[in-house]
C-alpha positions in Angstrom: 28.5 197.4 51.8 29.6 201.2 51.4 31.6 202.3 48.5 35.2 202.7 49.5 35.5 205.7 47.6 33.5 207.9 49.8 34.5 206.7 52.9 36.8 209.5 55.1 40.3 208.4 55.8 40.9 208.1 59.2 44.1 208.3 60.9 45.5 205.2 62.9 46.0 205.5 66.5 49.2 206.8 67.3 50.6 203.4 68.8 49.9 202.0 65.3 51.4 204.7 63.9 54.4 204.5 65.4 55.2 200.6 65.0 54.0 201.2 61.7 57.4 204.1 61.2 59.2 202.4 63.5 62.8 201.3 62.4 63.6 197.5 62.4 67.5 197.1 63.3 69.4 193.7 62.4 71.9 193.2 65.3 74.8 190.3 65.6 76.6 189.9 69.1 79.1 188.0 70.0 78.6 185.4 73.0 82.1 184.8 73.7 83.1 182.4 77.1 86.5 182.0 78.7 87.1 180.0 81.7 83.4 179.8 82.7 83.1 183.6 82.3 81.3 185.6 79.2 83.0 189.1 77.9 80.2 191.8 78.2 80.5 195.6 77.7 78.7 198.6 79.5 76.4 200.6 77.1 77.8 204.4 77.2 75.7 207.4 78.3 73.9 209.0 75.4 73.2 205.7 73.4 69.8 203.8 73.0 69.3 201.6 76.1 72.6 203.4 78.0 73.7 202.0 81.2 72.5 198.5 80.7 75.2 195.3 79.7 75.2 193.9 76.3 77.1 191.4 74.4 79.5 193.0 72.3 78.6 193.6 68.5 76.2 196.2 66.7 74.1 197.1 63.4 74.3 194.7 60.3 75.0 197.3 57.4 72.6 196.8 54.2 74.5 193.8 52.1 76.8 192.8 55.1 77.0 189.2 56.0 76.4 188.4 59.9 79.8 187.3 60.3 81.3 190.3 58.6 79.3 192.6 60.6 80.3 190.8 64.2 83.8 191.2 62.8 83.8 194.7 61.8 81.9 195.5 65.3 84.6 193.8 67.4 87.8 195.5 65.7 85.8 198.8 66.0 85.1 198.3 69.6 87.2 195.9 71.0 90.2 196.2 68.6 89.8 192.2 68.1 88.9 189.9 65.7 86.7 187.0 66.0 86.2 183.3 64.7 82.3 183.5 64.6 80.4 180.1 65.3 77.0 179.3 65.8 74.0 180.8 66.6 73.4 180.6 70.4 69.9 182.2 70.2 67.9 184.5 68.0 65.2 187.1 69.3 63.0 190.0 68.2 61.7 192.8 70.5 60.0 196.1 70.0 60.8 199.4 72.2 58.9 202.4 71.9 61.4 204.1 68.9 62.6 201.0 66.7 62.4 197.1 66.6 65.2 195.0 66.8 66.3 191.5 65.3 69.1 190.0 67.5 71.1 187.5 66.8 73.5 186.0 68.9 76.6 184.1 67.7 79.4 181.9 70.0 82.4 183.4 69.1 85.9 182.7 69.9 88.7 186.1 70.2 91.6 186.2 68.1 93.2 188.5 70.2 93.0 190.6 73.8 89.8 192.7 73.4 90.5 196.2 75.0 88.0 198.8 74.6 88.4 201.5 72.3 85.4 203.7 72.6 85.7 204.2 76.4 83.1 201.7 77.6 83.4 199.3 80.4 84.3 195.9 79.6 83.7 192.7 82.1 84.0 189.1 82.2 81.3 187.8 84.1 80.7 184.6 85.5 77.5 182.7 84.4 76.4 182.7 87.6 76.1 186.4 87.7 74.9 187.5 84.4 71.2 187.9 85.7 72.6 189.8 88.2 73.5 192.5 85.6 71.1 194.9 84.0 70.7 193.4 80.1 68.0 195.1 77.5 65.0 193.5 77.4 65.6 191.6 74.2 68.5 189.7 76.1 66.1 188.1 78.5 66.4 184.5 76.6 69.7 184.4 75.9 70.3 185.1 79.6 68.2 182.5 80.7 69.8 179.8 78.2 73.3 180.9 79.2 72.9 180.8 83.3 71.1 177.4 82.5 74.2 176.1 81.2 73.4 176.2 77.4 
């Protein structure tokens, strides 16, 4: 067996190097259902995954609980508070530039949501969720919800 001290340093292939340096983001999202419809928002131009639909929420700050992050994000994005209930689904997904861990929570609105960031907001019937474009990380959740979970 060769002596490790004399082995040359070989750089990892670019795709491995990228996965080692990719940022991992922890994200929470609200699954709000009212009268058989789900609250979704449209990702704006200029952001990661622009043009896709999503369940409202966002990044968890260091030291922040999932509940606190979700309540903060709902205030910042939709000017309303939520009661955070059980986890509906969790997922991890690797995009080209980042890894995302998502936790989807069933939530109840404490007020009437109104978009504060210029994003489009819709109440979408369960049967129509699959017709909208959602990020790949949301696929399992969409399948669960359209199946009636």
